[in-house]
PDB file as gemmi writes it, atoms N, CA and C in Angstrom:
CRYST1    1.000    1.000    1.000  90.00  90.00  90.00 P 1                      
ATOM      1  N   MET A   1      -6.754   3.898 -17.489  1.00  0.00           N  
ATOM      2  CA  MET A   1      -7.236   5.353 -17.079  1.00  0.00           C  
ATOM      3  C   MET A   1      -6.837   5.292 -15.708  1.00  0.00           C  
ATOM      4  N   LYS A   2      -5.911   5.990 -15.482  1.00  0.00           N  
ATOM      5  CA  LYS A   2      -5.362   6.075 -13.753  1.00  0.00           C  
ATOM      6  C   LYS A   2      -6.783   6.934 -13.004  1.00  0.00           C  
ATOM      7  N   ASN A   3      -6.643   6.292 -12.110  1.00  0.00           N  
ATOM      8  CA  ASN A   3      -7.569   6.816 -10.833  1.00  0.00           C  
ATOM      9  C   ASN A   3      -7.118   7.896 -10.299  1.00  0.00           C  
ATOM     10  N   ASP A   4      -7.987   8.746  -9.396  1.00  0.00           N  
ATOM     11  CA  ASP A   4      -7.807   9.780  -8.526  1.00  0.00           C  
ATOM     12  C   ASP A   4      -6.636   9.873  -7.966  1.00  0.00           C  
ATOM     13  N   PHE A   5      -6.211   8.887  -7.294  1.00  0.00           N  
ATOM     14  CA  PHE A   5      -5.074   8.075  -6.348  1.00  0.00           C  
ATOM     15  C   PHE A   5      -4.151   8.210  -6.955  1.00  0.00           C  
ATOM     16  N   MET A   6      -3.769   7.727  -7.837  1.00  0.00           N  
ATOM     17  CA  MET A   6      -2.938   7.842  -9.184  1.00  0.00           C  
ATOM     18  C   MET A   6      -2.152   9.282  -9.180  1.00  0.00           C  
ATOM     19  N   MET A   7      -3.190   9.963  -9.990  1.00  0.00           N  
ATOM     20  CA  MET A   7      -2.974  11.436 -10.248  1.00  0.00           C  
ATOM     21  C   MET A   7      -2.511  11.965  -9.094  1.00  0.00           C  
ATOM     22  N   ALA A   8      -2.847  11.894  -7.740  1.00  0.00           N  
ATOM     23  CA  ALA A   8      -2.245  12.779  -6.594  1.00  0.00           C  
ATOM     24  C   ALA A   8      -0.895  12.137  -6.587  1.00  0.00           C  
ATOM     25  N   ILE A   9      -0.402  10.706  -6.816  1.00  0.00           N  
ATOM     26  CA  ILE A   9       0.567  10.452  -6.341  1.00  0.00           C  
ATOM     27  C   ILE A   9       1.767  11.055  -7.657  1.00  0.00           C  
ATOM     28  N   ASN A  10       1.207  11.142  -8.400  1.00  0.00           N  
ATOM     29  CA  ASN A  10       1.977  11.145  -9.619  1.00  0.00           C  
ATOM     30  C   ASN A  10       2.032  13.138  -9.164  1.00  0.00           C  
ATOM     31  N   GLN A  11       1.242  13.786  -8.864  1.00  0.00           N  
ATOM     32  CA  GLN A  11       0.971  14.999  -8.279  1.00  0.00           C  
ATOM     33  C   GLN A  11       2.446  15.510  -7.458  1.00  0.00           C  
ATOM     34  N   VAL A  12       2.309  14.800  -6.279  1.00  0.00           N  
ATOM     35  CA  VAL A  12       3.443  14.922  -5.381  1.00  0.00           C  
ATOM     36  C   VAL A  12       4.627  14.671  -5.711  1.00  0.00           C  
ATOM     37  N   CYS A  13       4.792  13.596  -6.801  1.00  0.00           N  
ATOM     38  CA  CYS A  13       6.090  12.947  -7.452  1.00  0.00           C  
ATOM     39  C   CYS A  13       6.640  14.360  -8.111  1.00  0.00           C  
ATOM     40  N   HIS A  14       5.562  15.006  -8.919  1.00  0.00           N  
ATOM     41  CA  HIS A  14       6.066  16.214  -9.794  1.00  0.00           C  
ATOM     42  C   HIS A  14       6.703  17.598  -8.960  1.00  0.00           C  
ATOM     43  N   GLU A  15       5.560  17.554  -7.985  1.00  0.00           N  
ATOM     44  CA  GLU A  15       5.882  18.754  -6.865  1.00  0.00           C  
ATOM     45  C   GLU A  15       7.203  18.853  -6.488  1.00  0.00           C  
ATOM     46  N   ARG A  16       7.200  17.717  -5.502  1.00  0.00           N  
ATOM     47  CA  ARG A  16       8.335  17.579  -5.074  1.00  0.00           C  
ATOM     48  C   ARG A  16       9.721  16.943  -5.574  1.00  0.00           C  
ATOM     49  N   GLN A  17       9.696  16.708  -6.912  1.00  0.00           N  
ATOM     50  CA  GLN A  17      10.716  16.535  -7.444  1.00  0.00           C  
ATOM     51  C   GLN A  17      11.432  14.632  -7.225  1.00  0.00           C  
ATOM     52  N   LEU A  18      10.232  13.829  -7.100  1.00  0.00           N  
ATOM     53  CA  LEU A  18      10.638  12.667  -5.977  1.00  0.00           C  
ATOM     54  C   LEU A  18      10.301  11.583  -7.384  1.00  0.00           C  
ATOM     55  N   ALA A  19      11.127  10.323  -7.118  1.00  0.00           N  
ATOM     56  CA  ALA A  19      10.775   9.140  -7.822  1.00  0.00           C  
ATOM     57  C   ALA A  19       9.476   8.559  -7.788  1.00  0.00           C  
ATOM     58  N   ILE A  20       8.921   8.153  -8.692  1.00  0.00           N  
ATOM     59  CA  ILE A  20       7.150   7.587  -8.408  1.00  0.00           C  
ATOM     60  C   ILE A  20       7.444   6.193  -7.249  1.00  0.00           C  
ATOM     61  N   ASP A  21       8.558   5.521  -7.788  1.00  0.00           N  
ATOM     62  CA  ASP A  21       9.127   4.311  -7.031  1.00  0.00           C  
ATOM     63  C   ASP A  21       9.002   4.565  -5.240  1.00  0.00           C  
ATOM     64  N   ILE A  22       9.937   5.797  -4.972  1.00  0.00           N  
ATOM     65  CA  ILE A  22       9.702   6.041  -3.543  1.00  0.00           C  
ATOM     66  C   ILE A  22       8.662   6.593  -2.803  1.00  0.00           C  
ATOM     67  N   VAL A  23       7.798   7.143  -3.543  1.00  0.00           N  
ATOM     68  CA  VAL A  23       6.128   7.780  -3.333  1.00  0.00           C  
ATOM     69  C   VAL A  23       5.344   6.495  -2.846  1.00  0.00           C  
ATOM     70  N   LEU A  24       5.547   5.546  -4.215  1.00  0.00           N  
ATOM     71  CA  LEU A  24       4.595   4.617  -3.547  1.00  0.00           C  
ATOM     72  C   LEU A  24       5.021   3.317  -2.490  1.00  0.00           C  
ATOM     73  N   GLU A  25       6.111   3.718  -2.143  1.00  0.00           N  
ATOM     74  CA  GLU A  25       7.010   2.630  -1.110  1.00  0.00           C  
ATOM     75  C   GLU A  25       6.335   3.562   0.278  1.00  0.00           C  
ATOM     76  N   ALA A  26       6.787   4.391  -0.126  1.00  0.00           N  
ATOM     77  CA  ALA A  26       6.579   5.357   1.167  1.00  0.00           C  
ATOM     78  C   ALA A  26       4.541   5.041   1.353  1.00  0.00           C  
ATOM     79  N   VAL A  27       3.551   5.469   0.486  1.00  0.00           N  
ATOM     80  CA  VAL A  27       2.664   4.980   0.280  1.00  0.00           C  
ATOM     81  C   VAL A  27       1.923   3.443   0.951  1.00  0.00           C  
ATOM     82  N   GLU A  28       2.821   2.815   0.718  1.00  0.00           N  
ATOM     83  CA  GLU A  28       2.715   1.243   0.771  1.00  0.00           C  
ATOM     84  C   GLU A  28       3.037   1.293   2.308  1.00  0.00           C  
ATOM     85  N   VAL A  29       4.081   1.954   2.743  1.00  0.00           N  
ATOM     86  CA  VAL A  29       4.258   1.567   4.311  1.00  0.00           C  
ATOM     87  C   VAL A  29       3.413   2.326   4.999  1.00  0.00           C  
ATOM     88  N   ALA A  30       3.067   3.257   4.661  1.00  0.00           N  
ATOM     89  CA  ALA A  30       1.843   3.731   4.975  1.00  0.00           C  
ATOM     90  C   ALA A  30       0.316   3.195   5.694  1.00  0.00           C  
ATOM     91  N   LEU A  31      -0.131   2.517   4.509  1.00  0.00           N  
ATOM     92  CA  LEU A  31      -0.792   1.621   4.356  1.00  0.00           C  
ATOM     93  C   LEU A  31      -0.677   0.598   5.629  1.00  0.00           C  
ATOM     94  N   VAL A  32       0.286   0.127   5.465  1.00  0.00           N  
ATOM     95  CA  VAL A  32       0.162  -1.298   6.520  1.00  0.00           C  
ATOM     96  C   VAL A  32       0.215  -0.715   7.817  1.00  0.00           C  
ATOM     97  N   SER A  33       0.651   0.534   7.754  1.00  0.00           N  
ATOM     98  CA  SER A  33       0.785   1.158   9.711  1.00  0.00           C  
ATOM     99  C   SER A  33      -0.696   1.234   9.774  1.00  0.00           C  
ATOM    100  N   ALA A  34      -1.574   1.945   9.157  1.00  0.00           N  
ATOM    101  CA  ALA A  34      -2.527   2.280   9.314  1.00  0.00           C  
ATOM    102  C   ALA A  34      -3.962   0.674   9.437  1.00  0.00           C  
ATOM    103  N   TYR A  35      -3.051  -0.234   8.803  1.00  0.00           N  
ATOM    104  CA  TYR A  35      -4.063  -1.669   8.758  1.00  0.00           C  
ATOM    105  C   TYR A  35      -3.516  -1.862  10.071  1.00  0.00           C  
ATOM    106  N   LYS A  36      -2.689  -1.828  11.022  1.00  0.00           N  
ATOM    107  CA  LYS A  36      -1.845  -2.599  11.874  1.00  0.00           C  
ATOM    108  C   LYS A  36      -2.459  -1.790  13.040  1.00  0.00           C  
ATOM    109  N   ARG A  37      -2.903  -0.542  12.923  1.00  0.00           N  
ATOM    110  CA  ARG A  37      -3.408   0.721  13.877  1.00  0.00           C  
ATOM    111  C   ARG A  37      -4.713   0.251  14.051  1.00  0.00           C  
ATOM    112  N   ASN A  38      -5.284   0.288  13.019  1.00  0.00           N  
ATOM    113  CA  ASN A  38      -6.886  -0.204  12.979  1.00  0.00           C  
ATOM    114  C   ASN A  38      -7.566  -1.746  13.584  1.00  0.00           C  
ATOM    115  N   PHE A  39      -6.462  -2.527  12.811  1.00  0.00           N  
ATOM    116  CA  PHE A  39      -7.018  -4.072  12.861  1.00  0.00           C  
ATOM    117  C   PHE A  39      -5.913  -4.869  13.859  1.00  0.00           C  
ATOM    118  N   GLY A  40      -5.237  -4.611  14.307  1.00  0.00           N  
ATOM    119  CA  GLY A  40      -4.377  -5.147  15.518  1.00  0.00           C  
ATOM    120  C   GLY A  40      -2.692  -5.365  14.331  1.00  0.00           C  
ATOM    121  N   GLY A  41      -1.725  -5.724  14.716  1.00  0.00           N  
ATOM    122  CA  GLY A  41      -0.808  -5.687  14.228  1.00  0.00           C  
ATOM    123  C   GLY A  41       0.168  -7.243  14.551  1.00  0.00           C  
ATOM    124  N   SER A  42      -0.510  -8.082  14.837  1.00  0.00           N  
ATOM    125  CA  SER A  42       0.169  -9.701  14.945  1.00  0.00           C  
ATOM    126  C   SER A  42       0.618  -9.913  13.733  1.00  0.00           C  
ATOM    127  N   GLN A  43      -0.078  -9.964  13.010  1.00  0.00           N  
ATOM    128  CA  GLN A  43      -0.195 -10.895  11.646  1.00  0.00           C  
ATOM    129  C   GLN A  43       0.797 -10.096  10.888  1.00  0.00           C  
ATOM    130  N   SER A  44       1.325 -11.053   9.841  1.00  0.00           N  
ATOM    131  CA  SER A  44       2.157 -10.404   8.724  1.00  0.00           C  
ATOM    132  C   SER A  44       1.665  -9.713   7.798  1.00  0.00           C  
ATOM    133  N   ILE A  45       2.203  -8.304   7.334  1.00  0.00           N  
ATOM    134  CA  ILE A  45       0.967  -7.704   6.489  1.00  0.00           C  
ATOM    135  C   ILE A  45       2.008  -6.948   5.564  1.00  0.00           C  
ATOM    136  N   THR A  46       1.556  -6.887   3.990  1.00  0.00           N  
ATOM    137  CA  THR A  46       2.243  -6.464   2.747  1.00  0.00           C  
ATOM    138  C   THR A  46       1.165  -5.472   2.523  1.00  0.00           C  
ATOM    139  N   ALA A  47       1.390  -4.368   1.681  1.00  0.00           N  
ATOM    140  CA  ALA A  47       0.713  -3.277   0.810  1.00  0.00           C  
ATOM    141  C   ALA A  47       1.672  -3.368  -0.477  1.00  0.00           C  
ATOM    142  N   GLN A  48       0.724  -3.141  -1.529  1.00  0.00           N  
ATOM    143  CA  GLN A  48       1.469  -3.322  -3.072  1.00  0.00           C  
ATOM    144  C   GLN A  48       0.203  -1.878  -3.597  1.00  0.00           C  
ATOM    145  N   ILE A  49       0.774  -1.273  -4.158  1.00  0.00           N  
ATOM    146  CA  ILE A  49      -0.293  -0.302  -5.198  1.00  0.00           C  
ATOM    147  C   ILE A  49       0.498  -0.699  -6.600  1.00  0.00           C  
ATOM    148  N   ASP A  50      -0.499  -0.825  -7.274  1.00  0.00           N  
ATOM    149  CA  ASP A  50      -0.630  -1.416  -8.743  1.00  0.00           C  
ATOM    150  C   ASP A  50      -0.221   0.066  -9.339  1.00  0.00           C  
ATOM    151  N   SER A  51       1.368   0.286 -10.135  1.00  0.00           N  
ATOM    152  CA  SER A  51       1.309   1.531 -10.629  1.00  0.00           C  
ATOM    153  C   SER A  51       0.782   2.014 -11.941  1.00  0.00           C  
ATOM    154  N   GLN A  52       0.096   1.056 -12.190  1.00  0.00           N  
ATOM    155  CA  GLN A  52      -0.961   1.345 -13.653  1.00  0.00           C  
ATOM    156  C   GLN A  52      -2.086   1.518 -13.533  1.00  0.00           C  
ATOM    157  N   SER A  53      -2.844   1.017 -12.563  1.00  0.00           N  
ATOM    158  CA  SER A  53      -4.354   1.138 -12.606  1.00  0.00           C  
ATOM    159  C   SER A  53      -4.287   2.092 -10.708  1.00  0.00           C  
ATOM    160  N   GLY A  54      -3.586   1.975 -10.099  1.00  0.00           N  
ATOM    161  CA  GLY A  54      -3.669   2.770  -8.906  1.00  0.00           C  
ATOM    162  C   GLY A  54      -4.137   2.274  -7.623  1.00  0.00           C  
ATOM    163  N   GLU A  55      -4.488   0.509  -8.036  1.00  0.00           N  
ATOM    164  CA  GLU A  55      -5.498  -0.234  -6.984  1.00  0.00           C  
ATOM    165  C   GLU A  55      -4.507  -0.476  -5.430  1.00  0.00           C  
ATOM    166  N   PRO A  56      -4.457   0.056  -4.527  1.00  0.00           N  
ATOM    167  CA  PRO A  56      -4.066  -0.918  -2.858  1.00  0.00           C  
ATOM    168  C   PRO A  56      -4.775  -1.802  -3.029  1.00  0.00           C  
ATOM    169  N   LEU A  57      -3.943  -2.825  -2.600  1.00  0.00           N  
ATOM    170  CA  LEU A  57      -3.559  -4.521  -2.378  1.00  0.00           C  
ATOM    171  C   LEU A  57      -3.332  -4.272  -1.039  1.00  0.00           C  
ATOM    172  N   ILE A  58      -3.854  -5.145  -0.189  1.00  0.00           N  
ATOM    173  CA  ILE A  58      -3.255  -5.354   1.317  1.00  0.00           C  
ATOM    174  C   ILE A  58      -3.247  -6.639   1.447  1.00  0.00           C  
ATOM    175  N   PHE A  59      -2.156  -7.486   1.780  1.00  0.00           N  
ATOM    176  CA  PHE A  59      -1.964  -8.971   1.562  1.00  0.00           C  
ATOM    177  C   PHE A  59      -1.641  -9.217   3.648  1.00  0.00           C  
ATOM    178  N   ILE A  60      -2.389 -10.322   3.870  1.00  0.00           N  
ATOM    179  CA  ILE A  60      -2.215 -10.697   5.334  1.00  0.00           C  
ATOM    180  C   ILE A  60      -1.670 -12.060   5.258  1.00  0.00           C  
ATOM    181  N   GLU A  61      -0.710 -12.381   5.862  1.00  0.00           N  
ATOM    182  CA  GLU A  61      -0.184 -13.697   5.894  1.00  0.00           C  
ATOM    183  C   GLU A  61      -1.050 -15.050   7.083  1.00  0.00           C  
ATOM    184  N   LYS A  62      -1.531 -15.513   6.838  1.00  0.00           N  
ATOM    185  CA  LYS A  62      -2.544 -16.593   7.429  1.00  0.00           C  
ATOM    186  C   LYS A  62      -1.668 -17.726   7.764  1.00  0.00           C  
ATOM    187  N   HIS A  63      -1.684 -18.508   8.630  1.00  0.00           N  
ATOM    188  CA  HIS A  63      -1.477 -20.251   8.453  1.00  0.00           C  
ATOM    189  C   HIS A  63      -2.400 -20.564   8.690  1.00  0.00           C  
ATOM    190  N   VAL A  64      -2.717 -21.746   7.980  1.00  0.00           N  
ATOM    191  CA  VAL A  64      -3.712 -22.588   7.903  1.00  0.00           C  
ATOM    192  C   VAL A  64      -3.434 -23.966   8.526  1.00  0.00           C  
ATOM    193  N   VAL A  65      -4.155 -24.161   9.469  1.00  0.00           N  
ATOM    194  CA  VAL A  65      -4.017 -25.418   9.847  1.00  0.00           C  
ATOM    195  C   VAL A  65      -5.300 -26.615   9.839  1.00  0.00           C  
ATOM    196  N   GLU A  66      -4.927 -27.950  10.090  1.00  0.00           N  
ATOM    197  CA  GLU A  66      -6.167 -28.921  10.283  1.00  0.00           C  
ATOM    198  C   GLU A  66      -7.281 -28.901  11.194  1.00  0.00           C  
ATOM    199  N   GLU A  67      -6.452 -28.524  12.512  1.00  0.00           N  
ATOM    200  CA  GLU A  67      -7.480 -28.378  13.833  1.00  0.00           C  
ATOM    201  C   GLU A  67      -7.021 -27.205  14.660  1.00  0.00           C  
ATOM    202  N   VAL A  68      -8.094 -26.903  15.161  1.00  0.00           N  
ATOM    203  CA  VAL A  68      -8.036 -25.215  15.897  1.00  0.00           C  
ATOM    204  C   VAL A  68      -7.697 -25.831  17.063  1.00  0.00           C  
TER     205      VAL A  68                                                      
END                                                                             
């Protein structure tokens, strides 16, 4: 079952006659931008949205070291 987030994305796709991939990519870019604005932008950040469940995922690349 899709959540409200995916239903809203599907509605935008239908109303604007856009491919879902384009809308999902735009939302992912917006999520990265919002994350960087609120939490700092010095890290490598990526976002993904599961097209089946609609769950947004944010990934932050961090470097692990033995000593600080």
